C-alpha positions in Angstrom: 0.0 0.0 0.0 1.3 3.4 -1.0 1.9 5.9 1.8 1.4 9.5 0.8 1.7 13.0 2.3 -1.3 15.2 1.6 0.5 18.1 -0.1 1.7 20.9 2.1 -0.4 19.7 5.1 2.1 17.2 6.2 -0.7 14.7 6.9 0.7 11.3 6.1 -1.7 8.4 5.5 -2.0 5.1 3.7 -3.6 5.5 0.2 -6.8 4.2 1.7 -9.2 6.5 3.5 -12.8 6.5 4.8 -15.6 8.4 3.3 -18.4 8.9 5.9 -21.2 10.1 3.7 -23.0 6.7 3.7 -23.0 6.4 7.5 -26.1 8.5 7.6 -28.0 5.6 6.0 -27.3 2.9 8.6 -27.9 2.4 12.3 -25.6 4.4 14.6 -24.2 1.3 16.3 -23.1 -0.1 12.9 -21.7 3.2 11.8 -19.5 3.5 15.0 -18.4 -0.1 14.6 -17.3 0.5 11.0 -15.4 3.6 11.9 -13.5 1.9 14.7 -12.8 -1.2 12.6 -11.4 1.1 9.9 -9.0 2.6 12.3 -8.0 -0.8 13.7 -7.4 -1.9 10.1 -5.0 1.0 9.4 -7.2 3.8 8.1 -6.4 7.2 9.7 -8.1 9.7 7.4 -11.9 10.2 7.8 -13.9 12.6 5.7 -17.4 13.8 6.5 -19.5 17.0 6.0 -22.1 19.2 7.7 -24.5 18.3 4.8 -24.3 14.6 5.6 -27.0 14.8 8.3 -25.8 12.8 11.3 -22.5 11.6 9.9 -20.4 14.1 11.8 -22.0 13.1 15.1 -21.2 9.4 14.4 -17.6 10.2 13.6 -17.4 12.2 16.8 -18.8 9.4 18.9 -16.5 6.8 17.3 -13.3 8.7 18.1 -14.1 10.3 21.4 -11.1 10.0 23.6 -8.7 9.2 20.8 -8.9 12.4 18.7 -5.1 12.7 18.2 -5.0 9.2 16.6 -7.0 10.2 13.5 -7.2 12.9 10.9 -10.7 14.3 10.5 -11.9 16.3 7.5 -15.3 18.0 7.2 -16.9 20.5 5.0 -19.2 23.6 4.9 -21.5 24.7 2.1 -21.6 28.2 3.6 -21.5 31.2 1.2 -21.6 33.9 3.9 -19.3 34.5 7.0 -22.3 34.0 9.3 -23.1 30.6 7.9 -19.4 29.7 7.9 -19.0 30.3 11.6 -22.3 28.6 12.5 -21.3 25.5 10.5 -17.8 25.4 12.0 -19.0 25.6 15.6 -21.7 23.0 14.8 -19.1 20.7 13.3 -16.8 21.1 16.3 -19.6 20.1 18.7 -20.7 17.2 16.5 -17.2 15.9 16.2 -16.5 16.3 19.9 -13.2 18.2 19.2 -11.7 21.6 19.4 -10.0 21.4 16.0 -10.5 20.0 12.5 -7.6 18.7 10.6 -8.9 19.7 7.1 -11.8 22.1 6.7 -13.2 22.3 3.2 -15.5 24.7 1.3 -17.9 22.2 -0.1 -18.9 22.0 -3.8 -17.7 25.5 -4.6 -19.1 27.3 -7.6 -16.3 29.8 -7.6 -12.7 30.1 -6.4 -13.0 32.2 -3.2 -10.1 34.6 -2.9 -9.0 37.3 -0.4 -10.9 40.6 -0.8 -13.5 39.1 -3.3 -16.3 40.6 -1.3 -17.7 37.3 0.2 -15.4 37.2 3.3 -15.1 33.4 3.1 -11.4 33.2 2.5 -10.9 35.6 5.4 -13.0 33.3 7.6 -10.7 30.4 6.7 -7.6 32.4 7.7 -9.2 33.5 10.9 -10.4 30.0 11.9 -6.9 28.7 11.2 -5.4 31.6 13.3 -7.7 30.6 16.2 -6.6 26.9 15.9 -10.1 25.7 15.1 -8.9 24.4 11.7 -5.4 23.2 11.0 -5.6 23.1 7.2 -8.1 24.1 4.6 -9.1 23.2 1.1 -12.1 22.9 -1.3 -14.2 20.3 -2.9 -15.5 20.8 -6.5 -17.4 19.1 -9.2 -16.9 21.6 -12.0 -13.5 21.0 -13.7 -12.9 24.7 -14.5 -13.5 25.8 -10.9 -11.2 23.0 -9.7 -8.4 24.1 -12.1 -8.8 27.7 -11.0 -8.5 26.8 -7.3 -5.4 24.8 -8.0 -3.8 27.6 -10.0 -4.6 30.1 -7.3 -2.2 28.6 -4.8 -4.6 29.6 -2.0 -5.7 26.1 -0.8 -4.0 23.2 0.7 -6.2 20.4 -0.6 -8.5 19.7 -3.5 -11.3 17.1 -3.4 -12.7 16.1 -6.8 -14.3 13.0 -8.5 -11.7 10.7 -9.8 -11.7 7.1 -11.1 -10.7 5.2 -14.2 -13.7 6.6 -15.9 -12.4 10.2 -15.6 -11.6 12.2 -18.6 -8.0 13.1 -19.5 -8.6 16.6 -18.3 -9.9 15.4 -15.0 -7.0 13.0 -14.6 -4.6 15.9 -15.2 -5.8 17.5 -11.9 -3.8 14.9 -9.9 -0.5 15.9 -11.5 -1.4 19.6 -11.2 -2.0 19.2 -7.5 1.3 17.3 -7.1 3.1 20.1 -8.9 1.5 22.7 -6.7 2.2 20.7 -3.5 -1.5 20.5 -3.0 -3.2 17.4 -1.5 -5.6 15.6 -3.9 -8.5 13.8 -2.2 -10.6 11.5 -4.3 -14.3 11.4 -4.1 -16.4 8.9 -6.2 -13.6 6.5 -6.7 -16.3 3.9 -7.6 -18.1 6.4 -9.9 -21.2 6.5 -7.7 -21.6 2.7 -7.9 -21.0 2.3 -11.6 -17.6 0.7 -11.0 -18.3 -2.8 -9.5 -14.8 -4.3 -9.0 -13.1 -2.7 -6.0 -9.8 -4.5 -6.8 -9.6 -2.8 -10.1 -10.5 0.6 -8.6 -7.7 0.1 -6.0 -5.2 -1.0 -8.6 -6.0 2.2 -10.6 -5.5 4.4 -7.6 -2.1 2.7 -6.9 -1.0 4.1 -10.3 -1.6 7.6 -8.9 0.4 7.8 -5.7 -0.5 11.4 -5.0 -4.3 10.7 -4.9 -6.0 9.8 -1.6 -9.3 7.9 -2.2 -12.0 8.2 0.5 -14.1 5.1 -0.1 -17.7 5.5 0.9 -18.5 2.7 3.3 -21.8 1.4 4.8 -21.3 -2.4 5.0 -18.8 -4.5 6.9 -18.0 -6.5 3.8 -17.1 -3.3 1.8 -14.8 -2.2 4.6 -13.1 -5.5 4.9 -12.3 -5.5 1.2 -10.6 -2.1 1.4 -8.7 -3.1 4.5 -7.5 -6.3 2.8 -5.6 -4.1 0.4 -3.5 -2.6 3.1 -1.1 -5.6 3.0 -2.0 -7.0 -0.4 -2.4 -4.0 -2.7 -3.6 -5.0 -6.2 -1.5 -3.9 -9.2 -2.8 -3.2 -12.6 -2.2 -6.2 -14.9 -3.1 -6.8 -18.5 -6.5 -8.3 -17.8 -7.4 -5.2 -15.7 -6.2 -2.8 -18.4 -8.4 -4.5 -21.0 -11.3 -4.5 -18.6 -10.8 -0.8 -17.9 -10.8 0.0 -21.6 -14.0 -1.9 -22.1 -15.6 0.0 -19.2 -14.5 3.3 -20.6 -16.0 2.4 -24.0 -19.3 1.5 -22.4 -19.6 4.4 -19.9 -17.9 7.3 -21.8 -20.0 10.4 -22.4 -23.1 11.6 -20.6 -23.5 9.4 -17.6 -24.9 10.5 -14.2 -22.4 10.3 -11.4 -25.2 10.3 -8.7 -23.8 13.3 -6.9 -27.4 14.5 -6.2 -26.8 18.2 -6.6 -29.6 18.3 -9.2 -32.2 17.6 -6.5 -34.8 18.2 -5.2 -37.1 17.8 -8.2 -40.4 19.7 -8.1 -42.3 16.5 -9.1 -40.2 14.3 -6.8 -38.2 12.4 -9.4 -35.2 10.7 -7.8 -32.9 12.1 -10.6 -29.6 10.7 -9.2 -31.0 7.2 -9.4 -33.4 7.4 -12.3 -31.0 9.1 -14.7 -28.6 6.2 -14.6 -31.1 3.3 -14.4 -30.1 1.9 -17.8 -26.5 1.5 -16.6 -27.5 0.0 -13.3 -29.7 -2.6 -15.0 -26.7 -3.8 -16.9 -24.2 -3.6 -14.0 -26.3 -4.8 -11.0 -28.7 -7.7 -10.5 -31.8 -6.9 -12.5 -34.2 -7.8 -9.7 -32.7 -5.1 -7.5 -33.9 -2.4 -9.9 -37.2 -3.8 -11.2 -39.1 -3.9 -7.9 -42.4 -2.2 -7.4 -40.6 0.6 -5.7 -38.4 1.4 -8.6 -41.2 0.9 -11.1 -43.1 3.6 -9.2 -40.0 5.9 -9.0 -39.3 5.5 -12.7 -43.0 6.2 -13.6 -42.5 9.7 -12.1 -40.5 10.6 -15.1 -43.8 10.8 -17.0 -44.6 13.8 -14.8 -41.4 15.7 -15.7 -42.3 19.3 -16.5 -38.9 20.0 -18.2 -38.3 23.0 -16.0 -34.6 22.3 -16.4 -33.8 23.6 -12.9 -31.9 20.3 -12.5 -29.7 21.1 -15.5 -28.6 24.4 -14.0 -27.6 22.6 -10.8 -25.8 19.7 -12.5 -22.0 20.1 -12.2 -21.5 18.1 -15.4 -24.0 20.0 -17.6 -26.0 16.9 -18.4 -29.2 17.1 -20.5 -31.2 15.7 -17.6 -34.8 15.6 -19.0 -33.6 13.8 -22.1 -31.4 11.4 -20.1 -34.4 10.6 -17.8 -36.7 9.9 -20.8 -34.1 7.6 -22.4 -33.6 5.7 -19.1 -37.4 5.3 -18.7 -37.7 3.9 -22.2 -34.8 1.4 -21.6 -36.4 0.5 -18.2 -39.8 -0.3 -19.8 -38.1 -2.3 -22.5 -36.5 -4.5 -19.8 -39.8 -4.9 -17.9 -41.6 -5.9 -21.1 -38.9 -8.4 -22.0 -38.0 -6.6 -25.2 -34.4 -6.2 -23.9 -32.5 -8.6 -21.7 -29.7 -7.5 -19.4 
């Protein structure tokens, strides 16, 4: 397993970290057990966010009394100083700590700079001066914003979606961060569930030693797989390279990453699930996606009013109404037996 230092932060960790977003979906007892098992298995970097409902609280409970043994990263979606300080104080309480190792401006739409009129960058500097945050960075989904933040030299870390399905431009971010001595934290290393072979995903990350993946974990079996790679890290071989090229050919183009920033929908369509149903039908057991529940969810697409508010929110600029309609057509073909998967 590669060991990396996260840019100028000096944070050193194995290339295998814990993404705590999914913890909000499971019972608290299991969430705490997963966090502690991850630490016991060698993970030391844990990433959460204010917007992940109760995730911060669960991280705080898991590591109470052992704060100095782990690195905790969290995020704020604040766009004003008032919201920034409110979020920061809430995070500190939830995490049961008086400092946060890496504090990130979450899903930024612009590169916040000193004297830009928002006051956000000044808040980061003041919070760091007070010792409430040790390092700070940003998370982004828009490639242009990410590139600007890296070029600015103002931030210590960048978190961005990265996997073997990334475009060449997206992949270049890793090298750009390394050249700028900026930590690169990987979100969506499994492409929102479209990548189904963890071993191949880990082998790909191993080819990029400056990238720190935070694997979203909500099951013990998932965690044990990632921990197994601590001592037996997979390396890309010829079979994996052929597999990756086949995956890229199938998934290249306008596919939904399931980030969820398009939502909520005014007619209650679960866009992040329905807009990639065709792919999930081919890549997951069919019965999991053809239940009465998903039939009802997909039927909501008929109610789409094409307001295109979702398109304005989508970090990837996807043509969402058209994507939904195509997925609904594919879904109904599968239900009717016109197409097999």
